[in-house]
KOLLUMSE-731327 format. One record per residue (C-alpha): residue number from 0; x, z, y. Coordinates in Angstrom, 2 decimals. Each point is the difference from the previous one (the first is absolute). Example, Ala and Ser with C-alpha at 12.3 -4.5 7.8 and 13.67 -1.06 7.14 Angstrom:
BEGIN
REC seq       X       Z       Y
REC   0   12.30    7.80   -4.50
REC   1    1.37   -0.66    3.44
This chain:
BEGIN
REC seq       X       Z       Y
REC   0   73.43   63.87  126.04
REC   1   -3.58   -0.18   -1.21
REC   2   -0.66   -3.23   -1.91
REC   3   -3.05   -0.65    2.16
REC   4    2.00    0.13    3.25
REC   5    0.72   -3.29    1.70
REC   6    3.70   -0.80    0.17
REC   7    1.66   -1.53    3.05
REC   8    0.11   -3.32   -1.87
REC   9   -3.74    0.15   -0.67
REC  10   -0.75    0.75    3.64
REC  11    2.22   -2.85    1.14
REC  12   -1.78   -2.38   -2.39
REC  13   -3.33    0.94    1.58
REC  14    1.40   -0.52    3.51
REC  15    1.71   -3.28   -0.94
REC  16   -3.21   -1.29   -1.58
REC  17   -1.92    0.74    3.19
REC  18    2.71   -1.73    2.06
REC  19   -0.11   -3.14   -2.14
REC  20   -3.81    0.01    0.05
REC  21    0.18    0.04    3.81
REC  22    2.04   -3.19   -0.14
REC  23   -3.07   -2.04   -0.93
REC  24   -1.98    0.94    3.16
REC  25    3.30   -0.51    1.85
REC  26    0.20   -3.47   -1.51
REC  27   -3.58   -0.60    1.12
REC  28    1.06    0.70    3.60
REC  29    3.18   -2.07   -0.36
REC  30   -1.83   -3.01   -1.44
REC  31   -3.07    0.53    2.18
REC  32    2.04   -0.29    3.18
REC  33    1.79   -3.09   -1.26
REC  34   -3.16   -1.99   -0.68
REC  35   -2.49   -1.49    2.46
REC  36   -2.51    2.20    1.81
REC  37   -2.87   -1.54   -1.94
REC  38    1.65    0.87   -3.32
REC  39    1.33    3.51    0.58
REC  40   -2.79    1.83   -1.84
REC  41    0.16   -2.27   -3.02
REC  42    3.76    0.47   -0.18
REC  43   -0.35    3.78    0.10
REC  44   -2.88   -0.11   -2.48
REC  45    2.23   -1.76   -2.51
REC  46    2.40    2.96    0.06
REC  47   -2.79    2.53   -0.22
REC  48   -1.57   -1.95   -2.86
REC  49    3.30    0.38   -1.86
REC  50   -0.35    3.76    0.39
REC  51   -3.53   -0.05   -1.35
REC  52    0.70   -2.27   -2.95
REC  53    3.48    0.86   -1.26
REC  54   -0.55    3.75   -0.29
REC  55   -2.86   -0.32   -2.57
REC  56    1.94   -2.69   -1.87
REC  57    3.07    2.23   -0.15
REC  58   -1.99    2.96   -1.27
REC  59   -1.97   -1.94   -2.60
REC  60    2.75   -2.16   -1.51
REC  61    2.65   -1.07    2.53
REC  62    2.34    2.92   -0.51
REC  63   -0.21   -0.45   -3.77
REC  64    0.96   -3.68    0.32
REC  65    2.99    0.97    2.16
REC  66    1.20    2.89   -2.17
REC  67   -1.62   -0.02   -3.43
REC  68    1.35   -0.93   -3.40
REC  69    1.50   -3.53    0.01
REC  70   -2.22   -2.91   -1.01
REC  71    0.48   -3.79    0.12
REC  72    3.72    0.27   -0.61
REC  73    0.60    2.30    2.96
REC  74   -2.03   -1.95    2.56
REC  75   -2.34    2.93    0.64
REC  76   -1.05    3.45   -1.09
REC  77   -3.12    0.64   -2.01
REC  78   -3.10    0.34    2.22
REC  79   -1.34    2.42   -2.61
REC  80    2.87    2.45    0.49
REC  81   -1.94    2.34    2.29
REC  82   -3.23   -1.68    1.14
REC  83   -1.55    1.91    2.85
REC  84    3.01    2.38   -0.14
REC  85   -1.99    2.40   -2.19
REC  86    3.04    0.76   -2.17
REC  87    2.10    0.95    3.05
REC  88   -2.30    2.73    1.30
REC  89    1.89    3.27    0.03
REC  90    3.41   -1.67    0.27
REC  91    2.30   -0.66    2.94
REC  92    0.05   -3.69   -0.93
REC  93   -2.91   -0.55    2.35
REC  94    2.40    0.47    2.93
REC  95    1.95   -3.03   -1.13
REC  96   -3.20   -1.95   -0.58
REC  97   -1.12    0.62    3.58
REC  98    3.41   -0.89    1.42
REC  99    0.19   -3.25   -1.96
REC 100   -3.55   -0.89    1.02
REC 101    0.97   -0.10    3.68
REC 102    2.64   -2.62   -0.84
REC 103   -2.58   -2.18   -1.73
REC 104   -2.30    0.22    3.04
REC 105    2.57   -1.05    2.60
REC 106    1.34   -2.79   -2.25
REC 107   -3.25   -1.91   -0.22
REC 108   -0.86    0.77    3.63
REC 109    3.23   -1.72    1.09
REC 110   -1.25   -3.31   -1.39
REC 111   -2.97   -0.10    2.38
REC 112    2.10   -0.85    3.04
REC 113    0.82   -3.45   -1.37
REC 114   -3.65   -1.09   -0.11
REC 115   -1.20    1.50    3.26
REC 116   -3.07   -1.53    1.68
REC 117   -1.05   -2.22   -2.90
REC 118   -0.44    1.70   -3.40
REC 119   -3.49    0.92   -1.19
REC 120   -0.40    3.74   -0.08
REC 121   -1.89   -0.26   -3.28
REC 122    2.96   -1.87   -1.50
REC 123    2.34    2.71    1.24
REC 124   -2.17    2.68   -1.61
REC 125    0.39   -1.79   -3.32
REC 126    3.69   -0.77    0.43
REC 127    1.12    3.59    0.73
REC 128   -1.02    1.73   -3.27
REC 129    0.88   -2.98   -2.21
REC 130    3.43   -0.49    1.56
REC 131    0.72    3.71   -0.17
REC 132   -0.91    0.00   -3.70
REC 133    1.69   -3.19   -1.13
REC 134    2.99   -0.32    2.35
REC 135    0.97    3.21    1.77
REC 136   -0.49    2.51   -2.82
REC 137    1.74   -2.14   -2.68
REC 138    2.98   -0.71    2.26
REC 139    0.25    3.70    0.83
REC 140    0.11    0.63   -3.74
REC 141    2.65   -2.67   -0.55
REC 142    2.29    1.49    2.66
REC 143   -0.78    3.74    0.05
REC 144   -1.99    0.71   -3.16
REC 145    2.52   -1.01   -2.65
REC 146   -1.28   -3.54   -0.40
REC 147    1.60   -3.41   -0.09
REC 148    2.54    0.60    2.79
REC 149    0.80    3.60   -0.93
REC 150    3.06    1.20   -1.88
REC 151   -1.79   -0.33   -3.35
REC 152   -1.97   -3.13    0.84
REC 153    0.69   -3.45   -1.40
REC 154    1.57   -1.22    3.26
REC 155    1.42    3.27    1.31
REC 156    1.80    0.85   -3.23
REC 157    1.72   -3.38    0.00
REC 158    0.83   -0.57    3.66
REC 159   -0.05    3.56    1.34
REC 160   -2.62    2.15    1.68
REC 161   -0.75   -1.12    3.53
REC 162    0.20    2.43    2.91
REC 163   -3.29    0.29    1.88
REC 164   -0.28    3.55    1.25
REC 165   -3.17   -0.26    2.07
REC 166   -1.48   -3.47   -0.39
REC 167    2.01   -3.05    1.04
REC 168   -1.16   -1.84   -3.11
REC 169   -3.24    1.81   -0.71
REC 170   -1.34    0.24    3.55
REC 171    1.55   -2.44    2.46
REC 172    1.10   -3.00   -2.04
REC 173   -3.19    0.34   -2.01
REC 174   -2.23    0.04    3.09
REC 175    1.99   -2.76    1.69
REC 176   -0.33   -2.35   -2.96
REC 177   -3.74    0.70   -0.31
REC 178   -0.38   -0.73    3.72
REC 179    1.79   -3.32   -0.48
REC 180   -2.33   -1.02   -2.82
REC 181   -3.11    0.87    2.01
REC 182    0.99   -1.90    3.14
REC 183    0.89   -3.08   -2.03
REC 184   -3.50    0.06   -1.50
REC 185   -1.92    0.98    3.14
REC 186    1.88   -2.16    2.51
REC 187    0.77    0.56    3.70
REC 188   -2.34    1.25    2.70
REC 189   -1.84   -2.41    2.27
REC 190    2.44   -1.15    2.68
REC 191    3.03    1.52   -1.72
REC 192    3.14   -0.58    2.04
REC 193   -1.98   -1.24    3.01
REC 194   -2.44    2.75    0.92
REC 195    1.50    2.65    2.28
REC 196   -2.99    2.16   -0.89
REC 197    1.67    0.74   -3.33
REC 198    2.57    2.19    1.72
REC 199   -0.21    3.81   -0.45
REC 200   -2.81    1.35    2.12
REC 201    1.14    3.64    0.33
REC 202    3.74    0.69   -0.10
REC 203   -0.29    3.75    0.74
REC 204   -2.13    0.23   -3.16
REC 205    2.75   -1.83   -1.90
REC 206    2.67    2.43    1.18
REC 207   -2.16    3.02   -0.80
REC 208   -0.57   -1.38   -3.49
REC 209    3.74   -0.61   -0.46
REC 210    0.72    3.59    1.05
REC 211   -2.47    1.36   -2.56
REC 212    1.50   -2.23   -2.68
REC 213    3.50    1.27    0.79
REC 214   -1.24    3.59   -0.16
REC 215   -1.74   -0.57   -3.31
REC 216    3.04   -1.78   -1.40
REC 217    1.90    3.29   -0.15
REC 218   -2.54    1.09   -2.59
REC 219    0.16   -3.43   -1.62
REC 220    3.78    0.13   -0.53
REC 221    0.86    3.70   -0.08
REC 222   -3.07    0.94   -2.04
REC 223    1.73   -0.66   -3.33
REC 224    3.35    1.62    0.88
REC 225    1.35    2.07   -2.90
REC 226    2.44    2.25    1.91
REC 227    0.54    1.22    3.58
REC 228    3.15   -2.10    0.16
REC 229   -1.87   -3.13   -0.99
REC 230   -2.81    0.82    2.42
REC 231    2.49    0.26    2.86
REC 232    1.53   -3.38   -0.81
REC 233   -3.41   -1.67   -0.24
REC 234   -1.17    1.61    3.23
REC 235    2.93   -1.19    2.09
REC 236   -0.11   -3.46   -1.56
REC 237   -3.71   -0.27    0.82
REC 238    0.95    0.73    3.60
REC 239    3.04   -2.27    0.24
REC 240   -1.20   -3.23   -1.62
REC 241   -3.16   -0.53    2.12
REC 242    1.91    0.87    3.17
REC 243    2.62   -2.72   -0.53
REC 244   -2.62   -2.42   -1.35
REC 245   -1.87    0.37    3.28
REC 246    3.18   -0.83    1.90
REC 247    0.71   -2.97   -2.28
REC 248   -3.48   -1.43    0.54
REC 249    0.25    0.45    3.78
REC 250    3.41   -1.69    0.00
REC 251   -1.41   -3.05   -1.76
REC 252   -2.89   -0.13    2.47
REC 253    2.38    0.27    2.96
REC 254    2.17   -2.86   -1.28
REC 255   -2.85   -2.20   -1.22
REC 256   -2.75    0.66    2.54
REC 257    1.82    1.48    2.97
REC 258   -1.79    3.36   -0.08
REC 259   -0.55    2.93   -2.37
REC 260   -3.62    1.02   -0.68
REC 261   -1.92    3.11   -0.92
REC 262   -1.44   -1.85   -3.01
REC 263    3.56   -0.74   -1.07
REC 264    0.99    3.64    0.33
REC 265   -2.93    1.15   -2.14
REC 266    0.44   -2.76   -2.59
REC 267    3.76    0.57   -0.14
REC 268   -0.43    3.69   -0.74
REC 269   -2.43   -0.80   -2.81
REC 270    2.41   -2.61   -1.42
REC 271    2.74    2.65   -0.11
REC 272   -2.31    2.44   -1.74
REC 273   -0.85   -2.65   -2.57
REC 274    3.66   -0.81   -0.66
REC 275    1.09    3.61   -0.45
REC 276   -2.92    0.85   -2.32
REC 277    1.66   -1.10   -3.27
REC 278    3.45    1.11    1.13
REC 279   -0.67    3.26    1.82
REC 280    1.57    2.28   -2.64
REC 281    2.86   -2.27   -0.99
REC 282    1.81   -1.11    3.17
REC 283    2.08    1.82    2.59
REC 284   -1.35    0.53    3.55
REC 285    2.47   -2.57    1.32
REC 286   -1.12   -2.69   -2.43
REC 287   -3.64    0.96    0.62
REC 288    0.51   -0.93    3.66
REC 289    1.72   -3.25   -0.95
REC 290   -2.84   -0.78   -2.40
REC 291   -2.56    0.68    2.72
REC 292    1.81   -2.24    2.47
REC 293    0.15   -2.88   -2.48
REC 294   -3.63    0.46   -1.09
REC 295   -1.25    0.09    3.59
REC 296    1.81   -3.21    0.85
REC 297   -1.07   -1.77   -3.20
REC 298   -3.65    0.91    0.49
REC 299    0.06   -1.02    3.66
REC 300    1.28   -3.42   -1.01
REC 301   -2.45   -0.25   -2.91
REC 302   -3.15    0.64    2.03
REC 303    0.81   -2.93    2.29
REC 304    0.19   -2.37   -2.94
REC 305   -3.71    0.26   -0.80
REC 306   -0.84   -2.33    2.89
REC 307    2.51   -2.61   -1.15
REC 308   -1.31    0.25   -3.55
REC 309   -3.67    0.00    1.04
REC 310   -0.51    3.22   -1.95
REC 311   -2.34    2.42    1.76
REC 312    1.31    3.42   -0.98
REC 313   -2.20    1.54    2.68
REC 314    1.72    3.37    0.43
REC 315    3.39   -0.81   -1.56
REC 316   -0.44    1.67   -3.37
REC 317    2.30   -2.52   -1.66
REC 318    2.56   -0.02    2.80
REC 319    0.23    3.80    0.10
REC 320   -0.90    1.40   -3.40
REC 321    1.09   -2.76   -2.38
REC 322    3.16   -0.94    1.88
REC 323    1.19    3.52    0.81
REC 324   -1.12    1.22   -3.42
REC 325    2.25   -2.59   -1.65
REC 326    2.85    0.76    2.41
REC 327   -0.16    3.72   -0.77
REC 328   -0.34   -0.46   -3.75
REC 329    2.77   -2.55   -0.45
REC 330    2.34    1.71    2.49
REC 331    0.29    2.91   -2.42
REC 332    2.13   -2.28   -2.14
REC 333    2.58    0.13    2.79
REC 334   -0.32    3.40    1.68
REC 335   -1.41    2.47   -2.56
REC 336    2.19    3.08   -0.28
REC 337    1.28    0.90   -3.50
REC 338   -2.09    2.49   -1.95
REC 339   -0.40    1.40   -3.49
REC 340   -2.35   -2.89   -0.81
REC 341    1.88   -2.81    1.73
REC 342    3.56   -1.06    0.75
REC 343   -1.17   -0.93    3.48
REC 344   -0.14   -3.26    1.89
REC 345    2.61   -2.68    0.44
REC 346    1.42    1.55    3.17
REC 347    0.69    3.23   -1.92
REC 348    1.78   -1.74   -2.85
REC 349   -3.02   -0.10   -2.28
REC 350    0.29   -3.71   -0.69
REC 351   -2.84   -2.48   -0.23
REC 352   -2.06    1.84   -2.62
REC 353   -2.33    1.83    2.37
REC 354   -0.43   -3.07    2.18
REC 355   -1.11   -1.97   -3.04
REC 356   -2.39    2.77   -0.99
REC 357   -1.60    0.11    3.45
REC 358   -0.39   -3.78    0.18
REC 359   -1.56   -0.20   -3.48
REC 360   -2.45    2.80    0.80
REC 361   -0.95   -1.73    3.24
REC 362   -0.61   -3.32   -1.76
REC 363   -2.08    1.63   -2.75
REC 364   -2.11    1.85    2.58
REC 365   -0.57   -3.16    2.05
REC 366   -1.02   -2.05   -3.04
REC 367   -2.36    2.64   -1.39
REC 368   -1.71    0.64    3.33
REC 369   -0.26   -3.71    0.81
REC 370   -1.63   -0.99   -3.28
REC 371   -2.48    2.86   -0.29
REC 372   -0.94    0.00    3.70
REC 373   -0.62   -3.75   -0.16
REC 374   -2.36    0.42   -2.95
REC 375   -1.87    2.85    1.71
REC 376   -0.38   -1.94    3.26
REC 377   -1.13   -3.19   -1.72
REC 378   -2.70    1.85   -1.94
REC 379   -1.27    1.73    3.14
REC 380    0.01   -3.30    1.89
REC 381   -2.01   -1.64   -2.76
REC 382   -2.72    2.66   -0.04
REC 383   -0.35    1.34    3.56
REC 384    2.43   -2.00    2.13
REC 385    3.06    1.29    1.83
REC 386   -0.53   -1.25    3.53
REC 387   -2.69    0.38    2.64
REC 388   -1.41   -3.15    1.60
REC 389    1.69   -1.67    2.97
REC 390   -3.00    0.88    2.16
REC 391    0.20    3.67   -0.99
REC 392    3.72    0.05    0.72
REC 393   -0.48   -1.46    3.47
REC 394   -2.80    2.45    0.80
REC 395    2.14    2.87   -1.27
REC 396    0.28    1.64   -3.38
REC 397   -1.02    3.41    1.36
REC 398   -3.40   -1.31    1.04
REC 399   -0.63   -2.29   -2.95
REC 400    1.20    2.33   -2.76
REC 401   -0.86    3.44    1.42
REC 402   -2.46   -0.59    2.87
REC 403    2.28    2.02    2.25
REC 404    2.51   -0.51    2.77
REC 405    3.09    2.06    0.70
REC 406   -0.45   -0.14    3.79
REC 407   -2.97   -0.01    2.37
REC 408    1.87   -2.09    2.56
REC 409   -3.08   -1.70    1.46
REC 410   -1.92    3.22    0.61
REC 411   -2.65   -0.93   -2.54
REC 412   -2.71    2.65   -0.01
REC 413   -0.09   -0.07   -3.75
REC 414    3.56    1.36   -0.13
REC 415    2.39   -1.12   -2.72
REC 416   -2.72   -0.64   -2.56
REC 417   -1.67   -3.37   -0.27
REC 418   -3.36    0.22   -1.81
REC 419   -0.38   -2.36   -2.93
REC 420   -3.35   -1.16    1.48
REC 421   -0.61   -0.61    3.72
REC 422   -1.72    2.87    1.81
REC 423   -3.44   -1.14    1.32
REC 424    0.29   -0.93    3.66
REC 425    3.80   -0.24   -0.05
REC 426    1.98   -3.08    0.98
REC 427    0.74   -0.63   -3.67
REC 428   -3.73    0.12   -0.76
REC 429   -0.74   -2.54    2.75
REC 430    2.70   -2.38   -1.26
REC 431   -1.26    0.37   -3.57
REC 432   -3.59   -0.81    1.05
REC 433    1.20   -3.05    1.94
REC 434    1.86   -1.27   -3.07
REC 435   -3.12    0.42   -2.14
REC 436   -2.13   -1.87    2.58
REC 437    2.50   -2.88    0.10
REC 438    0.01   -0.24   -3.80
REC 439   -3.80   -0.02   -0.03
């Protein structure tokens, strides 16, 4: 074969990268449908902003931080390893750079659902590149790049290398912890727990988004498969876990609320996808279904607790991604099949070693993300503020932050765009003139 010919693996990496990239617009639909009608555009803009910001960061220095030579005792890779990727031109390494970039994009985009309807868009534009640089990329290096939690790292060499095939630690637990920090700092929405207007405004949009996420997840999980046999196992597990997680979530709803819901079906499927992400290459199809069932039930219970705790996780990022991410990561200590690298989980006679490794890696990831995200958020709050005003939130974040509306429900002749200044002769212009006359 000619050296310049693309191999099947190269082609699959291109396809998988495109599938994972599609997950971010899919997430925009999923989150957009779950929020209020007057916040749908802002919610979708937060996902699209992640696309626009993370890609340049990844090209300029992000990939180097996630995969360069170790610095700071294995906390990160050197940002000077391949700045701008100039040194990788002419190599196939750029395929891996592109694939890993799509993971960074979706990871930070996941966080946005926790702060729906109330975070300043300018603050989000600052948070995305800084968090990607200081939290996501270093943790990716610690787990996948030979850093602190790797086989040769200070923690990994002592307690064992954690299993995280596609991002339980790096993506879902990481995003879930960051979401928790942000909502604690920003606080709940106006009328949280009392306002029925905070319910999802477009459930078909939610289900469409969930379908696109499930589709993209095959690229997310199978994209890094090393052999056809491994790819087959990952593929079937990525089908089985979300299916049973959906059933588990619906079962909890039926027992607790008396009826299963479409939102529960969509959220349950996503919870199962989250749980199988770290375990997809290391559990049997049977245990993948059990894992999905448990994750779906745990997340369904968790999302109901936010009202009791007064914690406004708007679109259940913590309940789905943090909870199911931990379930999937820690469960490997029980159900991982034996391999050349591991004696397997407790249920396969592997003892408690792997369970301890998974728990330690989870704790390290939570602590690192919590501390650094808190510092980032506090600095942004000090300089530009994190939250929009109460008045802007009541009017609607789409209008106040973007001067747009997702729906022209009132038949306004101006369509979905609200001018920043009243049009002469319009109703807004008349009201504005009356206010000026009263002030005079």
